[in-house]
C-alpha positions in Angstrom: -53.8 84.3 -48.8 -54.2 87.6 -47.5 -51.7 90.8 -49.1 -48.9 89.8 -46.0 -47.0 87.0 -45.4 -48.0 85.7 -42.8 -46.0 84.3 -39.6 -46.0 80.9 -38.2 -45.2 79.1 -35.8 -44.6 75.7 -33.7 -47.8 75.4 -33.1 -49.9 76.8 -36.6 -46.9 75.0 -38.9 -48.3 72.3 -39.1 -51.6 73.3 -39.4 -50.8 76.3 -42.4 -48.2 74.7 -44.4 -49.1 70.5 -43.8 -52.5 71.5 -44.3 -52.2 73.2 -47.1 -54.3 72.6 -50.2 -51.7 75.1 -52.1 -48.3 74.7 -52.2 -46.4 77.1 -49.6 -42.8 78.5 -49.1 -41.5 79.0 -46.2 -39.4 81.0 -45.1 -36.9 80.2 -42.5 -35.5 83.4 -41.3 -33.8 85.7 -37.9 -34.2 89.0 -37.5 -30.0 89.3 -36.6 -29.7 87.9 -40.2 -28.5 90.7 -42.6 -29.1 87.7 -46.0 -33.0 87.1 -44.5 -33.3 90.9 -45.2 -31.9 90.6 -48.5 -34.1 87.9 -49.9 -37.3 88.9 -47.7 -38.3 91.3 -49.9 -38.4 89.2 -53.1 -40.2 86.6 -50.4 -43.1 89.5 -50.5 -43.2 89.6 -54.3 -43.5 86.7 -54.7 -46.2 86.0 -52.5 -48.4 88.6 -53.7 -47.4 87.7 -57.8 -48.8 84.1 -57.3 -51.9 84.3 -54.2 -54.4 82.5 -54.6 -51.6 79.7 -56.1 -49.3 79.8 -53.4 -48.7 80.9 -50.1 -45.9 82.0 -48.4 -45.0 82.2 -44.9 -42.2 83.0 -42.7 -40.8 81.5 -39.2 -38.9 83.4 -37.3 -35.7 80.1 -36.3 -34.6 82.0 -33.0 -37.9 81.7 -31.7 -39.7 78.3 -32.8 -36.6 76.3 -33.2 -38.7 73.3 -33.1 -39.7 73.6 -36.1 -36.4 74.2 -37.4 -34.2 71.4 -36.0 -37.2 69.0 -37.2 -36.5 70.0 -41.1 -32.7 70.1 -40.6 -32.7 74.3 -40.2 -28.9 75.1 -40.0 -28.5 77.3 -42.5 -30.8 81.1 -42.7 -32.1 82.1 -44.9 -33.5 78.5 -45.7 -36.7 78.6 -48.1 -38.7 74.9 -48.7 -40.7 74.7 -50.5 -43.5 72.3 -48.9 -46.5 70.1 -51.6 -49.3 68.4 -50.0 -47.2 67.8 -46.9 -43.7 66.9 -48.0 -40.7 69.5 -48.3 -40.6 69.5 -52.5 -37.4 71.7 -52.9 -34.2 73.9 -50.8 -32.8 76.7 -51.0 -30.1 77.5 -49.2 -29.2 81.6 -48.8 -30.0 85.1 -49.9 -31.2 84.1 -53.7 -32.4 85.5 -56.1 -35.9 86.3 -56.7 -35.8 84.2 -60.2 -33.9 81.4 -58.8 -36.3 81.4 -56.1 -39.3 81.4 -59.0 -38.4 79.1 -60.9 -37.9 76.4 -57.9 -41.8 78.1 -57.5 -43.1 76.9 -60.9 -42.2 73.8 -61.4 -44.6 73.3 -58.3 -47.5 75.4 -59.5 
């Protein structure tokens, strides 16, 4: 994984997330969402800390409502942890970095 957290879209979601060889944390967010912006630094830090073991991507719900709708995203930020193409964990709302990391560790 690159240093930067990559963006996924409705068109790239299947390839980048569902077919990933390693677990993927998907940050469902929007630019106008203050809690999304609050949790972003923690999500980016975890992406760097677990580089090679975990892929971290962001999906803008305003631009990619097909995928957001398919996964029942009703509140943002929502963090979904995918492993082997399936959702293993869901975190809704801005959570402390430690809480997010504890969820990640259960699946590595």
